[in-house]
Backbone as CSV, one residue per row, in Angstrom:
resi,resn,N_x,N_y,N_z,CA_x,CA_y,CA_z,C_x,C_y,C_z
1,MET,-12.020,0.016,62.608,-11.997,1.572,62.051,-10.712,1.659,62.057
2,PHE,-10.649,2.864,61.248,-9.030,3.419,60.815,-8.555,4.340,61.857
3,LYS,-7.653,4.315,62.577,-7.309,5.689,63.634,-6.516,5.891,63.028
4,LEU,-6.325,7.308,63.044,-5.248,7.871,62.947,-4.715,8.518,63.832
5,THR,-3.187,8.122,63.566,-2.554,8.542,64.835,-1.216,9.519,64.236
6,LEU,-0.237,9.761,65.235,1.220,11.226,64.559,1.747,10.104,63.659
7,ARG,1.925,9.278,63.656,3.151,8.325,63.021,2.008,8.178,61.759
8,SER,1.012,7.591,61.920,0.273,7.772,60.094,0.005,8.945,59.722
9,VAL,0.045,10.210,59.974,-0.717,11.410,59.390,0.173,11.531,58.734
10,PRO,1.896,11.536,58.651,2.459,12.113,57.119,2.295,11.042,56.218
11,ALA,2.220,9.525,56.418,2.322,8.604,55.516,0.575,9.841,54.790
12,VAL,-0.406,9.681,55.533,-1.779,9.581,54.541,-1.808,11.135,53.938
13,LEU,-1.162,11.738,54.690,-0.782,13.257,54.025,-0.121,13.417,52.307
14,VAL,1.011,12.461,52.329,1.487,12.746,51.151,0.952,11.520,50.321
15,LEU,-0.454,10.635,50.820,-1.103,9.926,49.740,-2.186,11.317,49.016
16,VAL,-2.797,11.585,50.517,-3.869,12.704,49.787,-2.715,13.746,48.351
17,GLY,-2.002,14.355,48.918,-1.028,15.205,48.493,-0.818,14.250,46.888
18,ALA,0.076,13.540,46.600,-0.244,12.861,45.310,-1.467,12.554,44.595
19,LEU,-2.335,11.778,45.451,-3.382,11.774,45.061,-4.085,13.233,43.680
20,ALA,-4.029,14.441,44.939,-4.189,15.581,44.140,-3.768,15.985,43.646
21,LEU,-2.176,16.006,43.113,-1.452,16.050,42.279,-1.650,15.998,40.746
22,THR,-2.046,14.108,41.161,-2.522,13.139,40.015,-3.654,13.932,39.678
23,ALA,-4.718,13.902,40.137,-6.034,14.926,39.609,-5.614,16.004,38.724
24,CYS,-5.163,16.747,39.539,-4.492,18.195,38.696,-4.266,17.844,37.276
25,GLY,-3.069,17.158,37.370,-2.709,17.008,36.115,-3.517,16.079,35.167
26,THR,-3.918,15.404,35.626,-5.108,14.470,34.429,-5.701,16.118,33.811
27,THR,-6.824,16.293,35.093,-7.400,17.407,34.597,-6.632,18.440,33.423
28,GLU,-5.601,18.966,33.798,-4.820,20.051,33.066,-4.718,19.350,31.893
29,ASP,-4.637,18.492,31.750,-4.220,17.737,30.550,-5.642,17.727,29.166
30,ARG,-6.684,17.274,30.014,-7.340,16.818,28.784,-8.162,18.391,28.583
31,LEU,-8.710,17.952,27.581,-9.314,19.565,26.563,-10.674,19.153,26.859
32,LYS,-10.848,20.413,26.439,-12.189,21.231,27.200,-13.417,20.839,25.712
33,GLY,-13.561,20.326,24.951,-13.857,20.831,23.596,-15.088,19.505,24.139
34,GLU,-16.459,19.629,23.834,-17.630,18.850,23.855,-17.976,18.002,22.771
35,THR,-17.472,18.316,21.762,-17.581,17.736,20.146,-16.198,16.981,19.286
36,PRO,-16.752,16.251,18.641,-15.279,15.961,18.169,-14.920,17.044,17.383
37,GLN,-15.506,17.984,16.063,-14.768,18.887,15.850,-13.773,20.008,17.126
38,ALA,-14.446,20.590,18.189,-13.844,21.126,19.234,-12.269,20.572,19.915
39,LEU,-12.320,19.089,19.798,-11.736,18.758,20.406,-10.684,18.563,19.544
40,PHE,-10.692,18.065,18.290,-9.741,18.341,17.008,-9.282,19.553,16.911
41,ASP,-10.017,20.806,16.937,-9.300,21.813,16.854,-8.246,22.267,18.037
42,GLU,-8.608,22.034,19.281,-7.925,22.634,20.524,-6.377,21.671,19.851
43,ALA,-6.945,20.268,20.233,-5.445,19.259,19.507,-4.496,19.754,18.638
44,LYS,-5.017,20.188,17.358,-4.798,20.875,16.421,-3.757,22.030,16.908
45,GLU,-4.584,23.003,17.470,-3.558,24.278,18.277,-2.428,24.106,19.156
46,LEU,-2.702,23.062,19.806,-1.685,22.500,20.559,-0.548,21.923,19.337
47,GLU,-0.455,21.461,18.373,0.497,20.863,17.510,1.383,21.634,16.717
48,THR,0.003,22.759,16.599,0.522,23.583,15.461,1.877,24.606,16.943
49,ALA,1.178,24.816,17.913,2.281,25.450,18.877,3.358,24.744,18.971
50,GLY,3.555,23.314,18.611,4.651,22.710,18.969,4.778,22.414,20.944
51,VAL,3.694,22.275,21.010,3.014,21.505,22.252,2.818,19.871,22.237
52,TRP,3.797,19.400,21.473,3.338,17.859,20.645,2.857,16.676,22.097
53,GLU,3.288,16.769,22.804,3.284,15.729,24.467,1.600,15.899,24.253
54,ARG,0.963,17.343,24.155,-0.446,17.270,24.889,-1.299,17.194,24.154
55,ALA,-0.216,17.607,22.794,-1.349,17.795,21.519,-1.739,16.124,21.219
56,ILE,-1.009,14.991,21.661,-0.718,13.867,21.348,-1.951,13.268,22.211
57,LYS,-1.814,13.700,23.704,-2.691,12.985,24.829,-4.396,13.932,24.588
58,GLY,-4.180,14.987,23.287,-5.806,15.594,22.827,-6.536,14.917,21.803
59,PHE,-5.424,14.372,21.103,-5.890,13.357,19.837,-6.236,11.884,20.515
60,GLU,-5.666,11.704,21.215,-5.743,10.173,22.227,-7.348,10.840,22.845
61,GLN,-7.207,11.779,23.201,-8.853,11.842,24.344,-10.039,11.945,23.025
62,LEU,-9.538,12.588,22.046,-10.959,12.676,20.909,-11.264,11.343,20.394
63,GLU,-9.927,10.448,20.512,-10.629,9.084,19.572,-11.153,8.156,20.882
64,GLY,-10.312,8.373,22.034,-11.378,7.898,23.382,-13.304,8.327,23.516
65,THR,-12.864,9.538,23.645,-14.234,9.814,23.447,-15.239,9.496,22.268
66,PHE,-14.491,10.072,21.486,-15.637,9.592,19.553,-14.566,8.810,18.615
67,PRO,-14.613,7.424,19.176,-13.697,6.194,18.217,-14.188,6.433,17.165
68,TYR,-15.795,6.678,16.735,-15.703,6.609,15.053,-16.094,7.696,14.344
69,GLY,-15.862,7.400,13.543,-15.597,9.011,12.253,-14.550,9.509,11.839
70,ARG,-14.606,10.699,11.103,-13.639,11.361,10.386,-12.778,11.466,10.948
71,HIS,-13.250,12.681,12.126,-12.893,12.696,13.232,-11.468,12.350,14.067
72,ALA,-11.740,10.938,14.838,-11.060,10.075,15.124,-10.009,9.582,14.209
73,GLN,-10.144,9.188,12.750,-9.434,8.405,11.974,-8.809,9.982,11.419
74,GLN,-8.655,10.950,11.714,-7.475,12.324,11.127,-6.638,12.212,12.227
75,ALA,-7.335,12.157,13.507,-6.525,11.947,14.910,-5.567,11.134,14.555
76,GLN,-5.409,9.847,14.222,-4.667,9.012,14.574,-3.437,9.166,13.241
77,LEU,-3.287,9.918,12.201,-2.528,10.252,11.128,-1.866,11.075,12.071
78,GLU,-2.903,12.547,12.669,-1.937,13.655,12.961,-0.837,13.125,14.603
79,ILE,-1.592,11.857,15.103,-0.993,11.611,15.968,0.670,10.792,15.027
80,ALA,0.920,10.327,14.110,1.234,9.442,13.347,2.650,10.610,13.350
81,TYR,1.830,11.566,12.641,2.603,13.294,12.201,3.409,14.016,13.377
82,ILE,3.005,13.524,14.362,3.560,14.509,15.561,4.890,13.642,16.231
83,TYR,4.259,12.061,16.036,5.477,11.235,16.731,7.075,11.411,15.654
84,TYR,6.591,11.734,14.057,7.549,11.575,13.307,8.282,12.778,13.287
85,ARG,7.626,13.808,13.855,8.372,15.268,14.362,9.144,15.565,15.052
86,MET,8.438,14.467,16.083,9.364,13.955,17.613,10.866,13.254,17.323
87,LYS,10.953,12.677,16.232,11.607,11.894,16.012,12.088,10.189,16.745
88,GLU,10.337,10.149,17.379,10.084,8.935,17.512,9.551,8.094,16.935
89,THR,10.553,7.517,15.818,10.476,6.759,14.499,9.126,5.526,14.478
90,ALA,9.700,5.177,15.648,8.864,3.515,16.501,7.679,3.646,16.344
91,SER,7.645,4.619,17.682,6.125,5.315,17.619,5.158,5.409,16.725
92,ALA,5.759,6.509,15.516,5.674,6.701,14.096,4.902,5.961,13.787
93,VAL,6.104,4.954,13.270,5.593,3.104,12.535,4.416,2.617,13.080
94,ALA,4.424,2.602,14.108,3.407,1.712,14.874,1.832,2.630,14.395
95,ALA,2.133,4.138,14.518,1.108,4.609,13.902,0.313,4.467,13.012
96,CYS,1.503,4.825,12.472,0.833,4.228,10.596,-0.011,2.922,10.041
97,ASP,1.268,2.111,10.933,0.536,0.768,10.801,-0.898,0.214,10.962
98,ARG,-1.163,1.055,12.059,-2.132,1.134,12.772,-3.591,1.814,12.225
99,PHE,-3.186,2.338,11.194,-4.027,3.049,10.676,-4.349,2.315,9.777
100,ILE,-3.446,1.835,8.541,-3.287,1.409,7.636,-3.810,-0.160,8.050
101,LYS,-3.735,-0.864,8.964,-4.790,-1.736,9.617,-5.800,-1.918,9.339
102,GLN,-6.640,-0.342,10.367,-7.989,-0.514,10.596,-8.553,0.199,8.843
103,TYR,-8.439,1.021,8.531,-8.837,1.907,7.142,-8.008,1.481,5.977
104,PRO,-7.649,0.080,5.644,-6.809,0.135,4.548,-7.651,1.016,3.062
105,SER,-8.807,1.109,3.047,-9.520,1.525,2.196,-9.386,3.527,1.865
106,HIS,-9.310,3.679,3.522,-9.481,5.160,3.548,-8.636,6.237,2.497
107,PRO,-9.450,7.033,2.338,-8.796,7.766,1.058,-7.645,8.737,1.797
108,ASN,-7.166,8.523,2.520,-5.561,9.448,2.810,-4.873,8.305,3.350
109,VAL,-5.169,6.857,2.794,-4.286,5.837,3.455,-2.526,5.850,2.682
110,ASP,-2.783,6.496,1.303,-1.456,6.297,1.105,-0.801,7.661,1.750
111,TYR,-1.206,8.738,2.508,-0.433,9.437,3.045,0.385,8.517,4.456
112,ALA,-0.723,7.142,5.174,-0.041,6.757,5.879,1.216,5.832,5.521
113,PHE,1.116,5.491,4.428,2.343,4.753,3.405,3.292,5.618,3.548
114,TYR,3.453,7.024,3.041,3.968,8.210,2.574,4.884,8.600,3.947
115,LEU,4.017,8.413,5.203,4.464,8.972,6.300,5.165,7.562,7.217
116,LYS,5.193,6.474,7.044,5.459,5.364,7.198,7.217,4.944,6.641
117,GLY,7.174,5.510,5.341,8.523,5.553,4.815,9.360,6.490,4.983
118,LEU,8.780,7.913,5.087,9.639,8.553,6.022,10.003,8.392,7.410
119,ALA,9.618,8.004,8.498,9.494,7.666,9.887,10.831,6.779,9.362
120,THR,10.627,5.466,8.484,11.289,4.561,8.501,12.602,5.055,8.173
121,GLN,12.971,5.695,7.062,13.752,6.125,6.542,15.230,6.999,7.718
122,VAL,15.960,6.613,7.696,16.773,7.519,8.921,16.977,9.131,8.025
123,ALA,16.762,9.944,9.252,16.650,11.023,9.474,17.639,12.092,8.767
124,GLU,17.974,12.308,7.785,18.970,12.985,7.389,19.520,14.356,7.355
125,ASP,18.205,14.931,8.237,18.595,16.536,8.555,18.784,16.476,9.929
126,SER,18.778,15.405,10.781,18.552,15.432,11.983,20.058,16.493,12.417
127,PHE,20.536,16.745,13.867,21.016,17.320,14.333,22.598,17.044,14.173
128,MET,22.609,16.284,15.132,23.998,15.190,14.871,24.067,14.704,13.167
129,ASP,23.509,14.618,12.375,23.819,14.735,11.076,24.554,15.684,10.660
130,PHE,23.947,16.969,10.865,24.422,18.354,10.665,25.665,17.931,11.329
131,LEU,25.801,18.271,12.519,27.007,18.582,13.489,28.527,17.989,12.491
132,TYR,28.326,16.421,12.611,29.192,15.711,12.218,29.260,15.447,10.167
133,GLU,27.919,16.092,10.074,28.422,15.243,8.158,28.145,14.414,7.507
134,ARG,27.147,13.756,8.588,27.054,12.350,8.166,26.581,12.293,6.988
135,ASP,26.906,10.960,6.099,26.490,10.962,4.982,25.489,9.412,5.191
136,ILE,23.953,10.361,4.289,23.305,8.860,4.268,23.490,7.201,4.301
137,ALA,24.678,7.288,3.661,25.324,5.759,2.900,26.360,5.316,4.214
138,ASP,26.593,6.086,4.889,27.201,5.755,6.283,26.523,5.255,7.266
139,LEU,25.012,5.337,7.043,23.839,5.314,8.129,23.848,3.500,7.912
140,ASP,22.304,3.371,9.132,21.771,1.941,8.950,21.331,1.527,7.816
141,GLN,21.576,0.881,7.039,21.558,0.407,6.014,19.891,-0.387,5.776
142,VAL,19.899,-1.132,6.985,18.977,-1.931,7.203,17.806,-1.043,6.824
143,ALA,17.590,0.090,8.050,16.086,0.716,7.928,15.995,1.897,6.391
144,THR,17.134,2.108,5.768,17.252,2.433,4.428,16.794,1.585,3.171
145,ARG,16.865,0.040,3.509,16.513,-0.700,2.547,14.498,-0.426,2.868
146,GLU,14.375,-0.855,4.202,12.970,-1.019,4.560,12.538,0.123,3.917
147,SER,13.077,1.412,4.435,12.262,2.725,3.829,11.632,2.213,1.716
148,PHE,13.086,2.030,1.253,12.996,2.066,0.056,11.902,1.236,0.163
149,ASP,11.672,-0.280,0.574,10.254,-1.106,-0.047,9.011,-0.275,0.894
150,ILE,9.150,0.409,1.163,7.442,1.114,1.773,7.351,2.055,0.707
151,PHE,8.285,2.737,0.506,8.208,3.676,-0.304,7.358,3.291,-2.083
152,ARG,8.315,2.428,-2.414,7.757,1.162,-3.684,6.368,0.404,-3.601
153,ASP,6.349,0.252,-2.397,4.874,-0.086,-2.034,3.767,0.922,-2.430
154,LEU,4.349,2.205,-1.777,3.510,3.463,-2.054,2.938,3.487,-3.445
155,VAL,4.540,3.244,-4.120,4.466,3.917,-5.877,3.579,3.004,-7.121
156,THR,3.574,1.229,-6.131,2.713,0.497,-7.003,1.146,0.447,-6.322
157,ARG,0.972,0.620,-5.104,-0.397,0.432,-4.892,-1.424,1.842,-5.147
158,PHE,-0.255,2.299,-5.216,-1.071,4.127,-5.318,-0.202,4.969,-6.537
159,PRO,-0.331,4.586,-7.619,0.018,5.629,-8.703,-0.369,6.700,-9.034
160,GLU,-1.255,7.233,-8.206,-1.809,8.623,-8.841,-1.438,9.421,-7.525
161,SER,-1.339,9.089,-6.607,-1.155,9.899,-5.344,-0.277,10.492,-5.216
162,ARG,-0.410,11.849,-4.993,0.181,12.953,-4.999,1.327,13.295,-4.211
163,TYR,1.978,11.670,-3.522,3.144,11.728,-2.931,4.149,10.405,-3.505
164,VAL,3.257,10.284,-4.804,4.301,9.703,-5.208,5.891,9.882,-6.019
165,PRO,5.365,11.310,-6.365,6.967,12.265,-6.686,7.566,11.885,-5.996
166,ASP,7.500,12.464,-4.567,8.430,12.695,-3.719,9.333,11.099,-3.463
167,ALA,7.695,9.934,-3.199,8.636,9.165,-2.866,9.571,8.573,-3.807
168,ARG,9.317,8.603,-5.052,10.149,8.212,-6.483,11.508,8.904,-6.211
169,ALA,11.520,10.055,-5.741,12.784,11.020,-5.881,13.956,10.294,-4.288
170,ARG,13.382,9.864,-3.303,13.418,9.431,-2.588,14.012,8.380,-2.370
171,MET,13.216,7.494,-3.349,13.767,5.863,-3.842,15.196,5.799,-4.906
172,THR,15.285,7.023,-5.477,16.792,6.947,-6.300,17.523,7.579,-5.119
173,LYS,17.325,8.192,-4.452,18.094,8.522,-3.528,18.944,7.775,-2.236
174,ILE,17.608,6.501,-2.317,18.114,5.260,-1.265,19.213,4.756,-2.044
175,VAL,18.511,4.174,-3.314,19.645,3.358,-4.208,21.148,3.791,-4.239
176,ASP,20.759,5.228,-4.873,22.467,5.746,-4.744,23.229,5.595,-3.287
177,ALA,22.626,5.777,-2.412,23.078,5.507,-1.060,23.824,4.286,-0.971
178,LEU,22.744,3.160,-1.263,23.336,1.790,-1.323,23.832,1.580,-1.899
179,ALA,24.203,2.150,-3.072,25.569,2.064,-3.504,27.119,2.153,-3.149
180,ARG,26.747,3.980,-2.523,28.184,4.208,-2.048,28.613,3.663,-0.295
181,HIS,27.423,3.005,0.113,28.135,2.344,1.400,28.618,0.786,0.585
182,GLU,28.137,0.129,-0.409,28.830,-0.896,-0.854,30.205,-0.307,-1.276
183,LEU,30.533,0.886,-1.715,31.407,1.295,-2.513,32.839,1.449,-1.249
184,LYS,31.717,2.610,-0.192,32.838,2.325,0.908,33.261,0.956,1.878
185,VAL,32.691,0.119,1.819,32.643,-0.856,2.434,33.974,-1.696,1.530
186,ALA,33.878,-1.514,0.413,34.861,-2.245,-0.452,36.270,-1.711,-0.459
187,ARG,35.914,-0.302,-0.668,37.570,0.500,0.207,38.473,0.119,1.313
188,TYR,36.968,-0.484,2.098,37.856,-0.824,3.895,38.418,-1.965,3.370
189,TYR,37.933,-3.193,2.868,38.665,-4.022,2.919,39.798,-3.799,2.228
190,LEU,39.846,-3.303,1.163,40.975,-2.865,0.220,42.551,-2.624,1.009
191,ARG,41.816,-1.749,1.940,43.074,-0.726,2.603,43.129,-1.715,4.071
192,ARG,42.305,-2.879,4.364,42.465,-3.729,5.485,43.327,-5.120,4.515
193,GLY,43.388,-4.822,3.313,44.322,-6.172,2.610,43.637,-7.169,2.493
194,ALA,42.616,-6.658,2.057,41.792,-8.106,1.833,41.046,-7.981,0.651
195,PRO,41.520,-8.346,0.040,41.150,-7.849,-1.896,40.474,-8.806,-2.223
196,LEU,40.310,-10.145,-1.600,39.122,-10.883,-2.517,37.687,-10.436,-1.836
197,ALA,37.348,-10.096,-0.465,36.027,-9.284,-0.005,36.395,-8.162,-0.705
198,ALA,37.143,-7.377,-0.789,36.875,-5.703,-2.314,36.223,-6.153,-3.155
199,VAL,36.866,-7.139,-3.968,36.614,-7.489,-5.328,34.971,-7.786,-5.142
200,ASN,34.416,-8.433,-4.314,32.976,-9.157,-4.189,32.567,-7.804,-3.599
201,ARG,32.106,-7.256,-3.259,31.478,-6.052,-2.938,31.589,-5.063,-3.907
202,ALA,32.559,-5.169,-4.769,32.154,-3.943,-5.890,32.385,-4.570,-6.889
203,LYS,32.241,-5.954,-6.957,31.233,-7.083,-8.603,29.839,-6.974,-7.729
204,GLY,29.525,-6.706,-6.406,27.798,-6.157,-6.217,27.054,-5.157,-6.698
205,ILE,28.214,-4.204,-6.853,27.807,-2.387,-7.258,27.474,-2.750,-8.934
206,LEU,28.195,-3.485,-9.449,28.334,-3.618,-10.803,27.373,-4.076,-11.173
207,LYS,26.318,-5.396,-10.091,25.402,-6.257,-10.415,23.937,-5.909,-10.266
208,ASN,24.095,-5.099,-9.135,22.854,-4.214,-7.975,22.576,-2.525,-7.984
209,HIS,23.853,-2.072,-9.236,23.910,-0.891,-9.251,24.466,-0.144,-10.182
210,ALA,24.131,-0.996,-11.527,24.713,-0.947,-12.592,24.877,0.763,-13.514
211,ASP,23.812,1.383,-12.650,23.608,3.131,-13.254,24.425,3.419,-12.289
212,SER,24.753,3.480,-11.186,25.245,4.905,-10.060,26.635,4.930,-10.646
213,PRO,26.959,6.363,-10.399,28.181,6.703,-10.913,29.454,6.130,-10.179
214,VAL,28.889,5.853,-8.714,30.536,4.540,-7.804,30.779,3.697,-9.423
215,VAL,30.048,3.258,-10.416,30.453,2.161,-10.894,31.911,2.005,-11.460
216,GLU,32.395,3.109,-11.740,33.673,3.420,-12.456,34.967,3.215,-11.035
217,GLU,34.731,3.862,-10.112,35.256,3.223,-9.054,35.615,1.959,-8.318
218,ALA,34.094,1.074,-8.652,34.273,-0.051,-8.361,34.752,-1.049,-9.104
219,LEU,35.137,-0.592,-10.709,35.913,-0.861,-11.851,37.175,-1.180,-10.909
220,ALA,37.685,0.110,-10.785,39.217,0.190,-10.255,39.311,-0.269,-9.288
221,ILE,38.535,-0.788,-8.237,38.970,-1.413,-6.982,39.044,-2.952,-7.532
222,MET,38.431,-3.132,-8.669,38.617,-5.041,-8.963,39.879,-4.912,-9.640
223,ILE,40.115,-4.154,-10.187,41.340,-4.101,-10.971,42.182,-4.167,-9.878
224,SER,42.219,-3.286,-9.079,43.495,-3.381,-8.172,43.373,-4.857,-7.048
225,GLY,42.269,-5.183,-6.650,42.050,-6.165,-6.064,42.792,-7.580,-7.002
226,TYR,41.879,-7.544,-8.284,42.622,-8.925,-9.129,44.287,-8.950,-9.196
227,SER,44.793,-7.431,-9.081,46.093,-7.476,-9.037,47.059,-7.992,-8.191
228,GLN,46.257,-7.955,-6.441,46.977,-8.457,-6.347,46.448,-9.777,-5.328
229,LEU,45.551,-10.252,-6.048,45.479,-11.457,-6.188,46.515,-12.646,-7.283
230,GLY,46.787,-11.761,-8.026,47.302,-12.766,-9.097,46.615,-12.767,-10.268
231,LEU,45.348,-12.620,-10.262,44.433,-13.514,-11.526,44.569,-12.232,-12.912
232,ALA,45.631,-12.321,-13.411,45.818,-11.383,-14.728,44.914,-11.252,-15.349
233,THR,44.240,-12.771,-15.878,43.149,-12.172,-16.708,41.907,-11.827,-16.023
234,LEU,41.645,-11.773,-14.957,40.123,-11.048,-14.463,40.760,-9.768,-14.188
235,LYS,41.611,-9.330,-14.201,41.916,-8.066,-13.887,42.487,-7.561,-15.264
236,THR,42.993,-8.132,-16.674,42.252,-7.856,-17.655,41.070,-7.561,-18.012
237,ASP,40.067,-8.271,-17.588,39.074,-7.987,-17.759,38.387,-7.121,-17.278
238,ALA,38.422,-6.385,-16.558,38.217,-5.514,-15.669,38.360,-3.964,-16.437
239,GLU,39.907,-3.988,-16.347,40.697,-2.923,-16.931,39.763,-3.344,-19.270
240,ARG,39.484,-3.692,-19.117,38.553,-4.117,-20.718,37.352,-2.989,-20.663
241,VAL,36.717,-3.540,-19.619,35.303,-3.221,-19.105,35.494,-1.223,-19.153
242,LEU,36.207,-0.585,-17.992,36.732,0.532,-16.988,36.949,1.209,-18.682
243,ARG,37.841,0.531,-19.684,38.521,1.740,-20.916,36.997,1.655,-21.372
244,GLN,35.840,0.507,-21.169,35.279,1.031,-22.724,33.882,1.776,-21.967
245,ASN,33.962,1.664,-21.068,32.710,2.363,-20.418,32.995,3.831,-20.046
246,TYR,34.621,3.861,-19.341,34.960,5.124,-19.093,36.334,5.509,-19.876
247,PRO,36.053,5.969,-20.755,37.712,6.090,-21.676,38.122,7.546,-21.082
248,LYS,37.893,8.011,-20.760,38.525,9.188,-19.779,39.081,9.144,-18.363
249,SER,38.726,8.041,-18.025,39.067,7.554,-16.592,40.147,7.613,-15.841
250,ALA,40.461,8.000,-14.918,41.916,8.646,-14.020,42.423,7.110,-13.778
251,TYR,41.491,6.391,-13.497,41.887,4.688,-13.160,42.521,4.203,-14.096
252,LEU,42.490,4.519,-15.006,42.996,3.749,-16.636,44.597,3.564,-15.837
253,ALA,44.758,4.621,-15.532,46.150,4.770,-15.018,46.948,3.730,-14.327
254,GLY,46.157,3.057,-13.630,46.562,1.943,-12.319,46.892,2.659,-11.207
255,ASN,47.711,1.786,-10.210,47.650,2.271,-9.010,46.785,2.318,-8.348
256,TYR,45.795,1.928,-8.495,44.453,2.614,-7.594,44.900,2.348,-6.003
257,GLU,44.335,3.101,-5.587,44.638,3.444,-3.788,43.166,4.054,-3.165
258,PRO,43.046,3.778,-2.499,41.732,4.161,-1.818,41.766,4.996,-0.979
259,PRO,40.889,5.729,-0.864,41.076,7.471,-0.550,40.967,6.997,0.964
260,ALA,41.605,7.492,1.918,41.221,7.602,3.485,40.132,7.763,3.868
261,ARG,39.823,6.980,5.030,38.537,7.177,5.690,38.326,8.408,6.472
């Protein structure tokens, strides 16, 4: 038999107190609803009020208590959306993937793809981007390309989806960002005295982003790079292409200098 001693009393009190606090916290976090609709409504109210962590726990409680049916399915999408709003992008993507895997034929699976694309794309309206006026072209290009692929998947699989127009607009913006990113890298190499690397980046823009507005400057970089490399014929070819496509280009005057970073 366990005997209480003066030495053991504090430890026991601490243990009992911890258990009591845990129990209170767990009870407080749990929603009161007894039906799927009631639980969903409670969690949705918390979400609307911006009490996101408790809302997530409420939707998870709904899933655990009533794992089948439309309310549990919608709860998964709500959880994914809340994570997206919280900018916990990895959790948002995981929640979207889970829904897509479990319910590939669900009427709202197109929304899961769309939300996954949003979560994957670097947040352009984040506070840090606003504070430092960061350009999406300066950010993580791996995530940007992945986001493009997800939106393209949405457009291909669900051409009639209500989310397709916005997805297409985002794809266009992503392509422009990728082109500007390549241009900035080409400028960097030219400033660093690496004309061959600059030319190769500029050529990539012409090959992969021929419709981008940055093509004009990419040609100017090629002209400057070829000039530094002593490749007169290739320089002349680049000048001819620039003149044909941009007859009023200021870069035709020569002496291109990449702008300061």
